[in-house]
N, C-alpha and C positions, 0 to 999 in steps of 0.2 A: 481398416485393421482394428482400430480401437473399438468400433461397433461390434465386431466379432469377438474381441477380447471381453467386452462387457457381457455379451450373451453367454460366453463360456463361464465366466466368473459366476454369473447368476445361476447357471446350471449346477455349478459346484455347491453353492449355498443351499440349493433346494434338495440336495442329496442327503438322505438320512437325517441326522441331527446336527448337520454342519452349521446351519444358521444360528440355532440356539446356542451351540457351544461357542461359536465365534462372538456372539453378542455378550456372552458371559465373560470371555477373555477381554474383550474391548472394555467392558464396564470396569473390570478389575484394573486394567491398565490405566484407565482414566482416573480412577481413585488413587492408585499408587503414585502417579506422576503429577497429581493435582491439576489435571487438564480441564479446567473450568474457567468460564468467562463470568466473573462474579460467582453466582451460585448455580450457574447453568453449565451442563456438560458441553464441552467444546464440539463434540461430534456425536451424532445420533444415527449415523448410517453405517453399513457394513461393507462398503466398497470404497477403495481409494480412487482418486482421479487417474485416468490412464491417458498418457500421451505417447505417441511414437517418437523415436529419436528424430525423424525428419520434421515432425511438428515442433518439437522442442528447439531444434536448430533454427527453424524459421522464426519462431517467437523470439529467440535470443538475438538473431541477426537484426531483425526489424526494431526490437527494443533498443539495441545498441545505437542504431542510427537515430531513432527518435530522441534518445538520451543525449546524444551529441548535439542534436538540433536545439534542445532545451538550453544546453550550456552556451551555445552561440548567441541565442537571443538574450540570455542573462548578461553575458559579457557586453553585448551591444547596449543593453539597457543601463548598465552601470556607467557607461560612458556618455549617455544621452538622457538628460533629465526629462525631456518631452516623451521619449519612448517609455521611460520608467513610470511616468504618470499613468500609463495605460494598464498597469498592474493593480492599481487601486490600493496602494500602500497608505497606511496611516502616517501621521507625522513621526511618531516614535519608531515605527518600523523603518521609515526612511533613514532615521538616525542610526539604528542598530545594524542595518545591512552593510554599512560601510566599515564596521569594525573588522580589522584584519584577524582571522582566526589562527594564523601562523602556519597554514598549510594550503595547498593549491586547490584541492577538491571542494566544490560547492556543497555537495551532499555525498560524503563517503558511503553512506548507506541510504538507499531509497527504494521505492516500489512504484511501478506503473500498474494502474488498475485498468483492466481491459475486458472485453468480451471476445471470445474466439469461436467463430461459427464457420468452419470450413465449408466452402461451397455455397454459403449464404452471404453473410456480411463480412466474412473474413476476420481479420484481427483489427479491433477498434479500441484505441486507448481513450478512455473517458476521463481519467483523473491521474494526477501525478502526486504521489505522497513523497515529497522531497524533504520533509521535516522529521517525522517520527514514525517511520514504517514499522508496523507491528507484524507478527506472525511467523517470522523465520524460525524461532525456537519452537513454537507450536507445531510447525510443519514437521520438524525433525522428530519431536517427541511422538507425534501422531504416527509418523512413519514407523517408528520402533514398535508402537502399540499394534499397528496393523500387521507387522511382520510376525507377531506372536500368535495371530489368529489362525485357527485350523483352516479356514477358507483360503487364506493366502498360501499356506503350506500345500494344500491340494492343487490350487491353481498353478503353483510353481512347477508342477509335473509336466504341464503343457506349454507354459509361457515363462520367459525370463521377465521378472518384475523387479526393477531397481529403484530405490528411493533417490531423490535429488536433494542432498543436504543443502541447507541455506544458512544456518546459524554460523558456521565456520567462516563464511565470507564476511559476515557482519563483524566478527571478532577481528579478522585480518584487516578489514578496512579501518577499524578503530585504531589498531596498533600502528598501521602505516601512517595515519594522520598524526598520531602521537609522536612517532619517531621524527617525522618532518618538523613538527612543532618544537620538539625538544632539541633537535639538531644532532642527536646521537641516539644509539639504541640503549634503552634501559627499561626495566619492568615498571609500569605505572601502578599507582594505587587507584582503582577504578570505583566510581560510584554510579550505580544505575539510578538515575534521578527522576522521580515522579512523586505525585501525592500518594500517601499510604492507602487511600481508599479507592483507587481506580480499579475497575474490573479486570484490567490486564495485568494486575500484580502477579498472578501465577506465572506469566511469562518471564517476569523479572527474576523469579526464583530459578527458572530454567537457565537463563543467561548467567546468573550468578554461578551456577554449577559449571557452565561452559567455560567461564573464565578460570575458575578454580582448578578445573581439570587440566588447564595449561600452566598451572603453577602461579597464576596471577592473583594478587590480592584484590578482592572485589566484594562490595556489599551494596545493599539497597538503601537508598536515602531519600529523604523528603526535603524539598527546598525550604520548608519552614524551620528546619533544624540547622540551617547554614549560618556560618559566621566567617567574616573575612577581616583579617587584621595582620599587619606586618607582612603583607605579600603572600599570605597563606590562606587558602580556603579550607575550612573544616566543615564536615557534615556530622552532626551529633558527636562532635569532639574528635573526629577522625580526619586527619589531613588527607586530601585527595589531590591527584595531579591530572586525572582524566575523567571527564564526565561523559558517560553514555546517556545522552539526553533523551529521555522518553517524555518528559513534561513538555507540553505545547508552549511555544514562546509566548503566544497570546495570553494563555492562562498564567504563565510565570510573571509576566509584566503586569497584567491586570490585578492579580492577587498580591504580589509581593513588591511591585514597583520597579522603576528603572534604577533606583538607588539600592536595590536589594543586594545582599552579599554575592549571590551567584552572578548576577549581571555585571556588577563592578569587577569581580575577579576575572571574568572572561574578557571584558573590555581591556583590562590592564595586562592581559597576557599572563596572569598568575596561574592559570589552569587551562588545559586543553579541553574543548567541548566539541563533541560530535553528536548530531550535526550542528554546524555553527549558525550564528544569527543570519548570515547572508543567504541561507537556504530559503528564507521566508519569501523571497521574490518568486521563486519557482513553485513554492508550495501553494501560492494563490491560484485558484482555479482559472483566473484570468490569464495565466501563463499559457493555457491551451488556446485561448482566444488570440493572444499575440502570436503564438506559433503558427496557427492556421490562417491568419489574416494575410490577404494578398499583398498588403503593404510591406510585409517583412520577408517575403520569399527570397529576396536578393541576399539576405544575410546567410543563407544556407547553401551547402554544396548541392550539386545535381542529385546525388544519391539521397541526401537528407530531404530535399524537396519532394522527391518521389515517395519516400517513406512517410512523410507528413501527409501528403495527399492521399495515400493509400490507407493510412492507419489512424489518423486523427480526425474524428468527425467534425463537421462544420461547427465552429464555436465562435461566439462573439460576446463582448461585453454589452450588456443591455444599455443602450443610449440612443439618442436621436441622431441618426446618421444614415447615409447610403453606403452600401457595401456589396461585394460580389457574393453570389450564391451560384450553385450549379445551374439554376434556372435563369440566371442573368443578374443584372444590377437590381437591388431591391432597397426599398425604404424600410429600414430594419424594424422599427416598432410596429407599424401596420403589418409587416410581413410575419412577425411573430404572432400577432393577434389572429391572423387569418390561417395560420398553420398549427393550431393547437395540437392536432393529432400526431404531429411528427416532431414536437419540440419538448425540451426539458429546461426548466429554470433551476439554477443552483446558486446559493449564496457564495460569495467569493472566498470566504474563509470559515467554513464549517466542516464538520466531519460526522461520520456515522449516519449519514442520510438526513441530517437536520436541515430543515428549510427547503428541501428539494420538492419541486412541484412537477409531476409528470403530466403533461398536457392532456394525454388521452384518458386520464383517470378522473378529470374534473370537468365541470360544465363551463359554458362560455363566460358566464358572469364571474365565476371563481378565477378563471384564467385571466380575464381582463383586470381583475383586482390584483392578481399576482404580478402582472406586468407593471402596473402602476407602482407597486411596492418595490419592484426591481429597478425602477428608475430613480428611486430615492436612496436606497442602500445598494452597495456594489453587488451586482449579480451577473452571471453569465447565462446565455441561452445556448443550448447545444442540440444538434439534430439527433433524433432518436436513432438508436442502433439496434441491430438484431440481437435479441437475448436468446442464447442457445439453451437447450434443456437436454437432459439425459435421464434415463430411468435409474433410480437409486433404491437399493434395498435397505429395509429397516426391520428390526424385530420389535413387535408391539403386540400387546394383548395375546401373548402366547403363540404368535404366528409370524411368518415371513410376509412382509408387504413390500411390493415394488411400485413406486410411483414416480412420475416425472417431477423434477425440480430444476429450476434455472441455475446456471453456474457462471462464475466469472473466472478470469485468468489474470493473475497478478504477479508478474515476474519481479524478483528482487534484483536490484542493480547495485553493483559495487563501483564506486567512483563515477557514477553516472552513465556507464556504458557497457559493463560486463555483467551478464545475467548469471546468477548463481541461485538456482532454486526457483520455485513458483508456488505462491499461495493460491489455493482454490477455495472459494466459498460457494455454498449452495443454499437455495432458499425457494420458497413458494411465492415470496414477495419480490417484485422486480427491483427493489432497492438493494438487494443482494449484500447485506451485511450480517454479521453473526447474530444480531439481535432481531433480525427480520423473521417473518413467519417461516417456520420450517428451517431456520438458519443453522448451518453447521460449517465448521472448517473441516476440510478433508485433506490428507496428504496427497502429493502429486508423485506418481510413479512413471518411469519409463517402462514401456511394455513391448515385448516382441515375441511372436510365436517361436517355440523351439524348433 
């Protein structure tokens, strides 16, 4: 169905001056709403991502089961120091994850990053952003931008095309955590916290509008402007009671220290922070290794075990050990070395594609060196998954161009189990992030023929 919808949409674009007019409207919308990643336009193509309702339901159901499975292994790890060691925490992370955030959810807002290739590799979750998931407000703003395009108006005559809002569920998750922390309902004063210079600052502006549209006091703040005294946290002189944490915990501690105002205020329970410090355990890429390891299957229900087997690619922490693989029991390090063409090495705690080595893109010597480095610093190895691609239209050099680009599927989770919206990134580079070759964010729409 989605293949037919894509073809129909491209036919609409090729009619008359539709593509040029749509490109002009999109460019205007991007400028007006500030939809840029740093100085780069967030989207460079003229079609949204299309999913059928059945596909979205499937993604939501399986994401929920995998999210539940992640929480079960986290709970088990918090009660078992030996299991917790398998996540590769640093000493200061081990200290912080035990801080009580004042609410039950580990990650009130999170995002699973996956590749969805129906009929090929199916749905495969390759990472779990349990700490600072970006993109929900971008998705919603891009959805509004696309709805203004002539191509979407014409396509709507033959198809129902509905956006899937994501930002509202982020706001709701934050407020639910805050109410639980506070013990009663009141309006918080919210700071969207990150460094002033980050390229995602434009999304903070969108979230600031989202909060204010609900009558909530909210502003964007930098951890360097924080002060903590007499049980009150202030950012640039403004008292705050709820932190929407977009700054990475690792960067916060590395740059400001464990004795910084934000860290002390959160540990003292003087302010509510979402996501809390304990999300760090699941944000480690090793969480996928623990989740998919045969040694931990008994921690999960039958449905969760089935979901993990079906949708989490074989992943292990890189270390000297024997383990199970579909091919049988293997000696891990020699097995990785012998299967370069089907393996990916990833650092345990990086983002944006940093440090990732795709085995099939390097030679044997480079691969062996990468394995040796991965034995020194915490790394995971993950089995290669099918990267789907679709044709994407763009207006360039005065004409309509349609070319294949790879795409991912990244559903947003509220409280670890409920899917609300879906980020889609496309690129010509297999790392599939917005800074990759041909990289764009595109909004995700539910589509059905009228």
